[in-house]
C-alpha positions as CSV (number, residue, x, y, z in Angstrom):
1,X,201.1,88.5,3.5
2,X,202.0,87.2,0.1
3,X,203.1,83.6,-0.2
4,X,206.5,84.5,-1.8
5,X,207.2,87.0,0.9
6,X,206.2,84.5,3.6
7,X,208.5,81.8,2.0
8,X,211.5,84.3,2.0
9,X,210.9,85.2,5.6
10,X,210.9,81.5,6.6
11,X,214.4,81.1,5.0
12,X,215.8,84.0,7.2
13,X,217.2,83.4,10.7
14,X,214.4,85.4,12.4
15,X,213.7,83.0,15.3
16,X,210.1,81.9,16.1
17,X,208.7,85.3,16.7
18,X,205.3,86.7,15.6
19,X,206.5,87.6,12.1
20,X,207.9,84.1,11.6
21,X,204.7,82.5,12.9
22,X,202.6,84.7,10.6
23,X,204.8,83.7,7.6
24,X,204.5,80.0,8.6
25,X,200.7,80.1,8.6
26,X,200.6,81.8,5.2
27,X,202.8,79.1,3.6
28,X,200.7,76.3,5.2
29,X,197.5,77.8,3.9
30,X,199.0,78.2,0.4
31,X,200.2,74.6,0.3
32,X,196.9,73.2,1.6
33,X,195.0,75.2,-1.0
34,X,197.3,74.0,-3.9
35,X,200.2,71.5,-3.6
36,X,203.6,72.9,-4.3
37,X,206.8,70.8,-3.9
38,X,209.0,73.7,-3.1
39,X,206.6,74.9,-0.4
40,X,206.3,71.4,1.0
41,X,210.1,71.0,1.2
42,X,210.3,74.3,3.1
43,X,207.5,73.3,5.5
44,X,208.9,69.9,6.1
45,X,212.3,71.4,6.9
46,X,210.7,73.7,9.4
47,X,208.8,70.8,11.0
48,X,206.3,73.1,12.7
49,X,202.5,72.9,12.3
50,X,200.4,76.0,11.6
51,X,199.2,78.0,14.6
52,X,195.8,77.6,16.1
53,X,194.4,80.8,14.5
54,X,193.0,78.6,11.8
55,X,191.9,75.3,13.4
56,X,191.5,73.4,10.1
57,X,195.0,74.4,8.9
58,X,196.5,73.6,12.3
59,X,194.9,70.1,12.3
60,X,195.8,69.3,8.6
61,X,199.3,70.6,9.0
62,X,199.9,68.2,11.9
63,X,198.4,65.4,9.8
64,X,200.8,66.3,6.9
65,X,203.8,66.2,9.3
66,X,202.8,62.7,10.4
67,X,201.5,63.5,13.9
68,X,199.7,60.2,14.8
69,X,197.9,61.8,17.8
70,X,196.1,64.5,15.8
71,X,192.3,64.1,15.9
72,X,190.2,65.0,12.8
73,X,186.5,65.6,13.0
74,X,184.3,63.4,10.7
75,X,183.5,66.3,8.3
76,X,187.1,67.4,8.0
77,X,188.4,63.8,7.7
78,X,185.9,62.9,5.0
79,X,186.3,66.1,3.0
80,X,190.1,65.8,3.0
81,X,190.0,62.2,2.1
82,X,188.0,63.1,-1.0
83,X,190.9,65.2,-2.2
84,X,192.6,63.2,-4.9
85,X,194.5,66.3,-6.2
86,X,196.6,66.8,-3.1
87,X,199.0,64.8,-1.0
88,X,197.0,65.6,2.1
89,X,194.2,63.5,0.7
90,X,196.2,60.3,0.7
91,X,197.2,60.8,4.4
92,X,193.5,61.5,5.2
93,X,192.4,58.3,3.4
94,X,194.9,56.3,5.3
95,X,193.8,57.8,8.6
96,X,190.1,57.2,7.7
97,X,190.8,53.5,7.1
98,X,192.8,53.2,10.2
99,X,190.3,54.8,12.6
100,X,187.2,53.4,10.9
101,X,185.1,56.5,11.8
102,X,181.6,55.5,10.7
103,X,180.3,59.0,10.5
104,X,183.3,60.0,8.3
105,X,182.7,56.9,6.1
106,X,179.0,57.9,5.6
107,X,180.1,61.4,4.5
108,X,182.7,60.1,2.1
109,X,180.2,57.7,0.6
110,X,177.8,60.5,-0.1
111,X,180.6,62.3,-1.9
112,X,181.3,59.1,-3.8
113,X,177.9,59.4,-5.5
114,X,179.2,62.4,-7.5
115,X,183.0,61.6,-7.6
116,X,184.1,58.6,-9.6
117,X,187.6,58.5,-7.9
118,X,186.0,58.6,-4.5
119,X,183.6,55.9,-5.5
120,X,186.5,53.7,-6.7
121,X,188.3,54.2,-3.4
122,X,185.2,53.2,-1.4
123,X,184.6,50.1,-3.6
124,X,188.3,49.0,-3.3
125,X,188.3,49.4,0.4
126,X,184.8,48.0,1.0
127,X,183.5,51.2,2.5
128,X,179.7,51.7,2.6
129,X,177.2,53.7,4.7
130,X,176.1,52.3,8.0
131,X,172.4,52.9,7.3
132,X,170.9,50.0,5.3
133,X,168.7,52.3,3.1
134,X,171.7,54.5,2.2
135,X,173.8,51.4,1.7
136,X,171.4,49.9,-0.8
137,X,171.3,53.1,-2.8
138,X,175.1,53.4,-2.6
139,X,175.7,49.9,-3.8
140,X,173.4,50.5,-6.8
141,X,174.8,53.9,-7.7
142,X,178.4,52.7,-7.5
143,X,177.8,49.6,-9.6
144,X,178.1,47.0,-6.9
145,X,175.1,45.0,-8.1
146,X,176.0,41.7,-6.3
147,X,176.3,43.5,-3.0
148,X,173.0,45.3,-3.7
149,X,171.1,42.1,-4.5
150,X,172.4,40.4,-1.3
151,X,171.4,43.4,0.8
152,X,168.0,44.2,-0.8
153,X,166.6,41.2,-2.7
154,X,163.0,42.5,-2.7
155,X,163.8,46.2,-3.4
156,X,162.2,47.5,-0.2
157,X,165.3,49.4,0.9
158,X,165.8,50.9,-2.6
159,X,162.1,52.0,-2.7
160,X,162.4,53.7,0.7
161,X,165.6,55.4,-0.2
162,X,164.3,56.6,-3.6
163,X,161.1,58.1,-2.3
164,X,162.7,59.8,0.7
165,X,165.6,61.3,-1.3
166,X,165.7,64.9,-2.7
167,X,164.6,65.3,-6.3
168,X,168.1,65.6,-7.7
169,X,169.2,62.4,-6.0
170,X,166.1,60.6,-7.3
171,X,166.8,61.8,-10.8
172,X,170.4,60.4,-10.6
173,X,169.2,57.1,-9.2
174,X,166.5,56.8,-11.9
175,X,169.2,57.3,-14.6
176,X,171.4,54.7,-12.9
177,X,168.5,52.1,-12.9
178,X,167.5,53.1,-16.5
179,X,171.1,52.6,-17.8
180,X,171.3,49.3,-15.9
181,X,168.2,48.1,-17.8
182,X,166.5,46.6,-14.7
183,X,162.8,46.5,-15.2
184,X,162.3,45.0,-11.8
185,X,164.2,47.9,-10.2
186,X,162.0,50.4,-12.2
187,X,159.0,48.8,-10.7
188,X,160.6,49.3,-7.3
189,X,161.2,53.0,-8.0
190,X,157.7,53.4,-9.3
191,X,156.4,52.3,-5.9
192,X,154.0,49.6,-4.8
193,X,151.2,52.0,-3.7
194,X,149.8,55.5,-4.3
195,X,150.4,57.0,-0.9
196,X,152.3,60.1,0.0
197,X,155.7,58.3,-0.5
198,X,154.6,56.4,-3.7
199,X,154.7,57.1,-7.4
200,X,152.0,59.8,-7.3
201,X,154.1,61.9,-4.9
202,X,157.1,62.1,-7.4
203,X,157.8,65.1,-9.5
204,X,156.3,65.3,-13.0
205,X,159.6,64.7,-14.8
206,X,160.3,61.6,-12.7
207,X,156.8,60.2,-13.4
208,X,157.2,60.8,-17.1
209,X,160.6,59.2,-17.2
210,X,159.5,56.1,-15.4
211,X,156.5,55.9,-17.7
212,X,158.8,56.2,-20.7
213,X,161.0,53.4,-19.4
214,X,158.1,51.0,-19.0
215,X,156.7,51.9,-22.4
216,X,160.2,51.4,-24.0
217,X,160.2,47.8,-22.5
218,X,156.5,47.3,-23.6
219,X,155.7,46.6,-20.0
220,X,152.2,47.8,-20.5
221,X,150.6,46.4,-17.4
222,X,152.9,48.4,-15.2
223,X,152.7,51.4,-17.5
224,X,148.9,51.4,-17.2
225,X,149.0,51.0,-13.5
226,X,151.1,54.1,-13.2
227,X,149.1,56.2,-15.7
228,X,146.1,56.0,-13.3
229,X,148.1,57.6,-10.5
230,X,149.3,60.6,-12.5
231,X,147.6,64.0,-12.8
232,X,144.7,63.7,-15.2
233,X,146.4,65.9,-17.8
234,X,149.5,63.7,-17.8
235,X,147.3,60.6,-17.9
236,X,145.4,61.9,-21.0
237,X,148.7,62.7,-22.8
238,X,150.2,59.3,-21.9
239,X,147.2,57.5,-23.3
240,X,147.3,59.5,-26.5
241,X,151.1,59.1,-26.9
242,X,151.1,55.4,-26.2
243,X,153.9,53.7,-28.2
244,X,151.9,50.6,-29.2
245,X,148.8,52.1,-30.7
246,X,147.1,48.7,-30.8
247,X,147.5,48.1,-27.1
248,X,144.5,48.3,-24.8
249,X,144.0,47.1,-21.2
250,X,142.4,43.7,-21.0
251,X,139.9,44.1,-18.2
252,X,136.4,45.5,-19.0
253,X,136.6,48.2,-16.3
254,X,140.2,49.1,-17.3
255,X,139.1,49.5,-20.9
256,X,136.3,51.8,-19.8
257,X,138.8,54.0,-17.9
258,X,141.2,54.0,-20.9
259,X,138.5,55.1,-23.3
260,X,137.3,57.8,-20.9
261,X,140.9,59.2,-20.9
262,X,141.2,58.8,-24.6
263,X,138.0,60.8,-25.1
264,X,139.3,63.9,-23.3
265,X,141.1,66.6,-25.4
266,X,144.5,67.3,-24.0
267,X,144.5,71.0,-25.2
268,X,141.0,71.6,-23.7
269,X,142.1,69.9,-20.4
270,X,145.3,72.0,-20.2
271,X,143.3,75.2,-20.7
272,X,140.7,74.0,-18.1
273,X,143.3,73.1,-15.4
274,X,145.3,76.2,-16.3
275,X,142.5,78.4,-15.0
276,X,142.7,76.9,-11.5
277,X,140.9,79.6,-9.6
278,X,138.2,80.3,-12.3
279,X,139.3,83.9,-12.5
280,X,138.9,84.0,-16.3
281,X,135.3,83.0,-16.0
282,X,132.9,80.2,-15.3
283,X,131.0,78.5,-18.2
284,X,127.3,78.2,-17.6
285,X,124.9,75.4,-18.4
286,X,121.9,77.1,-20.1
287,X,118.2,76.1,-19.7
288,X,115.6,77.7,-21.8
289,X,112.2,78.2,-20.1
290,X,109.7,76.7,-22.4
291,X,106.3,78.3,-23.2
292,X,107.6,81.8,-22.5
293,X,108.9,82.9,-25.9
294,X,106.1,85.3,-26.9
295,X,106.6,89.0,-27.6
296,X,104.9,90.1,-24.4
297,X,106.6,87.6,-22.1
298,X,108.9,88.3,-19.2
299,X,110.2,86.2,-16.3
300,X,110.4,88.3,-13.2
301,X,111.6,85.9,-10.5
302,X,112.8,82.4,-9.8
303,X,113.5,80.2,-6.9
304,X,115.1,76.8,-6.2
305,X,113.2,73.9,-4.6
306,X,114.3,73.1,-1.1
307,X,116.3,70.1,-2.4
308,X,117.7,72.1,-5.3
309,X,116.4,69.8,-8.0
310,X,113.8,72.2,-9.4
311,X,113.6,75.8,-10.3
312,X,110.3,77.7,-10.0
313,X,109.7,80.8,-12.1
314,X,107.1,83.6,-12.2
315,X,106.4,86.4,-14.6
316,X,103.8,87.2,-17.2
317,X,102.7,86.4,-20.8
318,X,100.2,88.5,-22.7
319,X,99.4,90.6,-19.5
320,X,98.5,87.5,-17.4
321,X,100.6,85.9,-14.7
322,X,102.4,82.8,-15.5
323,X,104.3,80.4,-13.2
324,X,105.8,76.9,-13.4
325,X,108.5,74.5,-12.3
326,X,111.5,73.4,-14.3
327,X,113.0,70.0,-13.6
328,X,116.8,70.8,-13.7
329,X,117.9,67.2,-14.3
330,X,115.9,66.9,-17.5
331,X,115.8,70.6,-18.4
332,X,112.1,70.4,-19.0
333,X,108.9,72.0,-17.8
334,X,107.6,69.7,-15.2
335,X,104.7,71.8,-13.9
336,X,102.8,74.6,-15.7
337,X,100.1,76.3,-13.5
338,X,97.0,78.0,-14.8
339,X,97.5,81.7,-15.7
340,X,96.9,84.3,-13.0
341,X,94.7,87.3,-13.6
342,X,97.6,89.7,-13.0
343,X,101.3,89.6,-13.8
344,X,103.5,88.0,-11.1
345,X,106.6,89.6,-9.5
346,X,107.9,87.2,-6.9
347,X,107.9,83.5,-6.2
348,X,109.1,81.1,-3.4
349,X,109.3,77.4,-3.9
350,X,108.0,75.6,-0.8
351,X,108.6,72.0,-1.9
352,X,106.1,69.4,-2.9
353,X,105.5,71.3,-6.2
354,X,104.0,74.1,-4.2
355,X,104.7,77.8,-4.8
356,X,103.6,81.1,-3.3
357,X,103.7,84.1,-5.7
358,X,103.1,87.8,-5.4
359,X,101.3,90.1,-7.8
360,X,103.5,92.4,-9.9
361,X,103.3,96.2,-9.5
362,X,101.9,97.7,-12.7
363,X,101.8,101.3,-13.9
364,X,99.2,103.4,-12.1
365,X,98.5,100.8,-9.4
366,X,100.8,102.0,-6.6
367,X,98.0,101.9,-4.1
368,X,96.4,98.7,-5.5
369,X,96.8,95.8,-3.0
370,X,99.3,93.1,-3.9
371,X,98.1,89.6,-3.2
372,X,99.9,86.4,-2.4
373,X,98.6,83.3,-4.1
374,X,99.3,79.6,-3.6
375,X,100.0,77.5,-6.6
376,X,100.0,73.7,-5.9
377,X,99.0,70.4,-7.5
378,X,95.6,70.7,-5.7
379,X,94.9,74.0,-7.4
380,X,95.5,77.8,-7.5
381,X,94.0,79.9,-4.8
382,X,94.6,83.2,-3.0
383,X,96.0,83.1,0.5
384,X,93.9,86.0,1.7
385,X,97.0,88.1,2.3
386,X,97.3,91.5,0.7
387,X,99.6,94.5,1.1
388,X,100.3,97.8,-0.6
389,X,103.9,96.8,-1.1
390,X,105.5,93.4,-0.8
391,X,109.2,94.1,-0.6
392,X,110.5,90.6,0.1
393,X,109.3,87.0,-0.2
394,X,111.6,84.2,0.8
395,X,111.4,80.5,1.8
396,X,112.7,80.1,5.4
397,X,112.8,76.3,5.9
398,X,112.9,73.1,4.0
399,X,109.5,72.2,5.5
400,X,107.9,75.0,3.5
401,X,107.7,77.9,5.9
402,X,108.3,81.3,4.3
403,X,108.7,85.0,5.2
404,X,107.0,88.1,3.8
405,X,108.2,91.6,4.3
406,X,105.4,94.1,3.5
407,X,104.1,97.7,4.0
408,X,100.5,98.6,4.5
409,X,98.7,101.9,4.3
410,X,95.9,102.8,6.7
411,X,94.4,106.1,5.5
412,X,97.6,108.2,5.3
413,X,99.6,106.2,7.7
414,X,102.1,103.6,6.7
415,X,103.1,100.6,8.8
416,X,105.4,97.7,8.2
417,X,104.9,94.0,8.9
418,X,106.9,90.8,8.7
419,X,104.7,87.8,8.3
420,X,105.5,84.1,8.4
421,X,103.6,81.5,6.4
422,X,103.3,77.7,5.9
423,X,103.1,75.5,2.9
424,X,99.3,75.4,3.2
425,X,99.2,79.2,2.4
426,X,98.3,80.4,5.9
427,X,100.2,83.6,7.1
428,X,100.4,85.3,10.5
429,X,102.0,88.5,11.7
430,X,105.3,87.6,13.3
431,X,105.2,90.6,15.6
432,X,108.9,91.3,15.0
433,X,108.3,94.9,14.2
434,X,105.6,95.5,16.8
435,X,106.3,98.7,18.9
436,X,109.3,99.7,16.7
437,X,108.8,103.3,15.4
438,X,109.3,104.2,11.7
439,X,110.6,100.8,10.6
440,X,110.0,100.4,6.9
441,X,111.6,97.0,6.0
442,X,112.8,96.7,2.5
443,X,114.7,93.4,2.8
444,X,114.6,90.2,4.7
445,X,117.2,87.5,5.1
446,X,117.0,84.2,6.9
447,X,119.8,82.2,8.6
448,X,120.5,78.7,7.5
449,X,117.7,76.4,8.6
450,X,115.4,79.4,9.2
451,X,116.3,79.8,12.9
452,X,116.6,83.6,12.7
453,X,115.1,86.3,10.6
454,X,116.9,89.7,9.9
455,X,114.9,92.7,8.7
456,X,117.2,95.1,7.0
457,X,117.0,98.6,5.6
458,X,119.4,101.6,5.4
459,X,119.1,102.8,9.0
460,X,117.6,99.8,10.9
461,X,118.6,96.2,11.4
462,X,116.3,93.9,13.4
463,X,117.2,90.3,14.2
464,X,114.6,87.9,15.7
465,X,114.0,84.2,16.2
466,X,111.6,82.6,13.8
467,X,108.7,82.8,16.3
468,X,109.3,86.5,17.0
469,X,109.7,86.0,20.8
470,X,113.3,87.3,20.9
471,X,113.9,90.6,19.0
472,X,117.1,92.6,18.9
473,X,117.5,96.0,17.1
474,X,121.2,96.1,16.3
475,X,123.4,99.1,16.4
476,X,123.3,100.5,12.9
477,X,126.8,102.0,13.1
478,X,127.8,105.6,12.4
479,X,126.5,105.8,8.8
480,X,122.9,105.6,7.5
481,X,122.4,104.2,4.0
482,X,120.1,106.1,1.7
483,X,118.9,105.5,-1.8
484,X,118.5,102.0,-3.2
485,X,117.7,99.0,-1.1
486,X,120.7,97.5,0.7
487,X,121.4,93.8,0.2
488,X,121.8,91.4,3.1
489,X,122.7,87.8,3.9
490,X,123.2,85.7,7.0
491,X,125.3,82.6,7.9
492,X,125.0,80.8,11.3
493,X,127.2,83.4,12.9
494,X,127.5,86.5,10.7
495,X,125.1,89.1,9.2
496,X,126.3,91.3,6.4
497,X,124.7,94.3,4.6
498,X,125.9,95.9,1.4
499,X,124.9,99.3,0.2
500,X,124.9,101.0,-3.2
501,X,128.1,102.9,-2.5
502,X,130.3,99.8,-2.2
503,X,130.2,99.6,1.6
504,X,129.8,96.4,3.6
505,X,128.6,96.2,7.3
506,X,129.4,93.1,9.3
507,X,127.8,91.9,12.5
508,X,129.0,88.8,14.3
509,X,127.4,86.6,17.0
510,X,125.8,87.1,19.4
511,X,123.9,89.7,17.3
512,X,122.6,91.7,20.2
513,X,121.5,95.3,20.5
514,X,124.7,96.8,21.7
515,X,126.9,95.4,19.0
516,X,128.1,97.9,16.4
517,X,129.0,96.6,12.9
518,X,132.5,96.5,11.4
519,X,132.4,98.4,8.2
520,X,134.6,98.3,5.1
521,X,134.4,99.8,1.6
522,X,134.7,96.8,-0.7
523,X,133.6,98.0,-4.1
524,X,133.9,101.2,-6.1
525,X,130.8,103.4,-5.9
526,X,130.4,102.7,-9.7
527,X,129.6,99.1,-8.8
528,X,126.0,97.9,-9.2
529,X,125.4,95.1,-6.8
530,X,122.6,92.7,-7.7
531,X,123.0,90.0,-5.1
532,X,124.5,89.0,-1.8
533,X,124.2,85.5,-0.2
534,X,125.8,82.9,2.0
535,X,127.1,79.7,0.3
536,X,127.4,76.7,2.6
537,X,129.1,74.8,-0.2
538,X,132.0,77.3,-0.3
539,X,131.7,78.4,3.3
540,X,131.8,82.0,2.0
541,X,129.6,85.0,1.4
542,X,129.1,85.7,-2.3
543,X,128.2,88.9,-4.1
544,X,127.2,89.4,-7.7
545,X,127.2,92.7,-9.6
546,X,128.6,94.8,-12.4
547,X,131.5,97.3,-12.4
548,X,131.6,100.3,-14.8
549,X,128.9,98.6,-17.0
550,X,131.3,95.7,-17.7
551,X,130.4,92.0,-17.7
552,X,128.8,90.5,-14.6
553,X,131.2,89.6,-11.8
554,X,131.0,87.1,-8.9
555,X,132.9,88.1,-5.8
556,X,133.9,85.5,-3.2
557,X,134.3,87.3,0.1
558,X,136.6,86.4,2.9
559,X,134.8,87.3,6.1
560,X,135.9,85.8,9.4
561,X,133.3,83.7,11.3
562,X,134.0,85.4,14.7
563,X,134.4,89.0,15.7
564,X,137.8,88.3,17.4
565,X,139.3,87.3,14.1
566,X,140.8,90.3,12.3
567,X,139.4,91.3,8.9
568,X,141.8,90.9,6.0
569,X,142.8,94.0,4.2
570,X,141.0,92.9,1.1
571,X,137.7,91.1,1.8
572,X,137.5,89.9,-1.8
573,X,139.2,86.5,-1.9
574,X,138.3,85.8,-5.6
575,X,136.8,87.7,-8.4
576,X,135.2,85.7,-11.3
577,X,133.8,87.0,-14.5
578,X,130.3,85.7,-15.5
579,X,128.9,86.0,-19.0
580,X,125.4,87.1,-19.9
581,X,123.1,90.0,-18.7
582,X,121.2,88.7,-15.7
583,X,118.5,90.7,-14.0
584,X,117.8,88.2,-11.3
585,X,120.2,85.8,-9.5
586,X,119.5,83.0,-7.0
587,X,121.7,80.6,-5.1
588,X,120.7,77.0,-4.5
589,X,119.9,75.7,-1.0
590,X,123.4,74.1,-0.7
591,X,125.1,77.1,-2.2
592,X,126.6,75.1,-4.9
593,X,124.6,76.4,-7.9
594,X,124.2,80.0,-9.0
595,X,121.2,80.6,-11.2
596,X,121.0,83.7,-13.4
597,X,118.0,84.9,-15.4
598,X,119.2,86.3,-18.7
599,X,117.1,89.3,-19.6
600,X,118.6,89.8,-23.1
601,X,117.9,86.3,-24.5
602,X,115.1,86.2,-27.1
603,X,113.6,83.3,-25.1
604,X,113.8,83.5,-21.3
605,X,116.7,81.4,-20.2
606,X,118.5,80.5,-17.0
607,X,122.3,80.1,-16.8
608,X,123.4,77.7,-14.1
609,X,126.9,77.9,-12.7
610,X,128.4,75.1,-10.7
611,X,130.4,76.9,-8.0
612,X,132.4,74.0,-6.4
613,X,134.5,74.1,-9.6
614,X,136.2,77.2,-8.0
615,X,138.0,74.9,-5.6
616,X,137.7,71.5,-7.4
617,X,139.4,72.7,-10.6
618,X,142.8,73.4,-8.9
619,X,142.7,70.0,-7.1
620,X,142.1,68.2,-10.4
621,X,145.6,69.4,-11.5
622,X,147.2,67.2,-8.8
623,X,148.1,63.5,-9.0
624,X,145.1,61.2,-9.1
625,X,147.0,58.8,-6.9
626,X,146.9,61.3,-4.0
627,X,143.2,61.9,-4.3
628,X,140.8,60.6,-1.6
629,X,137.3,59.2,-1.3
630,X,136.2,62.7,-0.5
631,X,137.6,63.9,-3.8
632,X,135.7,61.2,-5.6
633,X,132.5,62.2,-3.8
634,X,132.9,65.8,-4.9
635,X,133.7,64.8,-8.5
636,X,130.7,62.5,-8.6
637,X,128.4,65.3,-7.2
638,X,129.8,67.6,-10.0
639,X,129.1,65.1,-12.8
640,X,125.6,64.5,-11.5
641,X,124.8,68.2,-11.3
642,X,122.8,69.6,-14.2
643,X,124.6,72.9,-13.7
644,X,128.0,71.4,-14.8
645,X,129.0,73.0,-18.1
646,X,129.7,71.1,-21.3
647,X,133.5,71.8,-21.1
648,X,133.9,70.4,-17.5
649,X,131.6,67.4,-17.9
650,X,133.9,65.1,-20.0
651,X,136.9,66.1,-18.0
652,X,135.3,65.3,-14.6
653,X,133.7,62.1,-16.1
654,X,137.1,60.8,-17.0
655,X,138.5,61.7,-13.5
656,X,135.5,60.0,-11.9
657,X,136.1,56.8,-14.0
658,X,139.8,56.8,-12.9
659,X,138.9,57.3,-9.2
660,X,136.1,54.8,-9.2
661,X,138.4,52.2,-10.8
662,X,141.1,52.9,-8.2
663,X,138.6,52.7,-5.2
664,X,136.5,49.9,-6.8
665,X,137.3,47.4,-4.0
666,X,136.5,49.9,-1.2
667,X,133.2,49.6,0.5
668,X,132.8,53.3,1.1
669,X,133.2,54.4,-2.5
670,X,131.8,57.8,-3.3
671,X,131.5,59.0,0.3
672,X,133.8,59.2,3.3
673,X,132.6,58.2,6.7
674,X,131.2,61.1,8.6
675,X,130.8,63.3,5.5
676,X,127.9,65.6,5.7
677,X,125.7,67.4,3.3
678,X,125.0,71.1,3.4
679,X,121.8,72.0,5.0
680,X,118.5,71.9,3.1
681,X,117.9,75.6,2.9
682,X,118.2,78.5,0.5
683,X,119.2,82.1,0.8
684,X,117.7,84.4,-1.7
685,X,119.9,86.7,-3.7
686,X,117.8,89.8,-3.7
687,X,117.7,92.4,-6.5
688,X,118.3,96.1,-6.3
């Protein structure tokens, strides 16, 4: 019903029937929406409240007619009292003062923060929120500075209110404090600590605004204290944009941190943090292998030391075998062993500067036995082991035990063997394959710590303990893999096998004979996989390969640790581009460094990739004030790693300086209680 029609109906002698009641409600709603003197005169003459069909209109109409018994809920009372454009607002304000409804007062005071007329009413009538924290903020926002100082002399209530408020309210409060020119209040808003409710937890705009206020007042001590809690990129920008170019912190350690931040390029840091997941590529640290730059020189294999500090290599130069050890920290050749009579194809670093190596297969010598030799500080000697084919050589434990997968020909009959050896060069048949027909192992993988050995080929998977006393032939699944050698890797609870067609087979604990694998196609059949391994540092399986002859790619796989956990639709959690043209890839014992032999370089070279950057890089983008001792430990480990690239090193060095300075009075700097290192073991990334 239109308002004009309703007003006309009320003027007719229709009695108080349904039509009249409908007209009355229409006029009340129109007047409550927008005051009109003529409509009010009509309603006042009628003297009847709106019907109960609209509870709010019914209540407010009774209030307008002066009904002293009408009850208004806190929300309706506060909302109506904030109406300064309508007569009903005056009646509501009078009622609010009369009844002193604390909840309604709280609501009206919140409205006052964005309504000057409401704020003036509250100030005049001494209305304030009941909660002390809200009251402190209210006094400051409404210009009642004396009341604020009396309530909150040390700023504790204001700090709590500021850091618990939504971002828009914090912004308004910051503007109020800035306009008031209160440096002490700015320090309160900045926070006394770097916890989750302190300065570091504020939004970027708020942090910068606070920093600008301190800089404008030349309050450099407080400015510098806050800079160290910001994200590294913001801290670097702040240091470079400092208003007083001559200012430097006074303490020696503070000056060291300041200069570390000054030395970082803001543009380079922005690009570095912008690639949070490393998807655009990891930058390697390159080490050239000395003494192997001749025309007839080739490095065939490499292997990390059990502690990850060295890298052994094996290959040939001038038709003779050559092996040595590179000290990764210094990037230099620490051991060069006498040349072997034949080229070398495989190497395993057993620790204590001791290697075992295998003869390379040369043209025309298919049936010529391949020997395993021991290279050690006490000399080079054969181990007495020979085989027609040695398909795998891998260190199994940090104590120098190793595993050999081989094939032997006896007349016209082939048989396979898996042998275990010790650092002294002795080898024995493990007996793992004893009594198993037609098992021709091509690959071997070892679980972390060497507790279990898996022998893998296209149609057979055998898992045994290190002593060979418990052997299980696993269910191979419905498909048999033919063609090139499948790759395999093992964690403490999962065994995976990848084939040349892009498929992945997954076995979970307990790895017993009746367990069939879960199979997924992960890669296109045009993908050439070079490596598969378990990384303790990332707690993920990794694969390395090339798609469509493009650049090398590292895949981080998301494989559940238990069979009961469902497999994700896409097993590839991350895909990272790697430069170079590797022909051999190895993962360090802790799974934190990926080493890649570059086959194209004029001089044999190894590219080292520091893998924890994949997770560390995104965390560096956060506020330093929210970082923990564990973050410092990880940053310190990265800076100390010879695999850290030249772009990341100055950035993480500056971050380390800031965190060390922040935690300088803590006893446990650099390591959290109960933190553990990854196991001292290595999983070989085999080659196709």
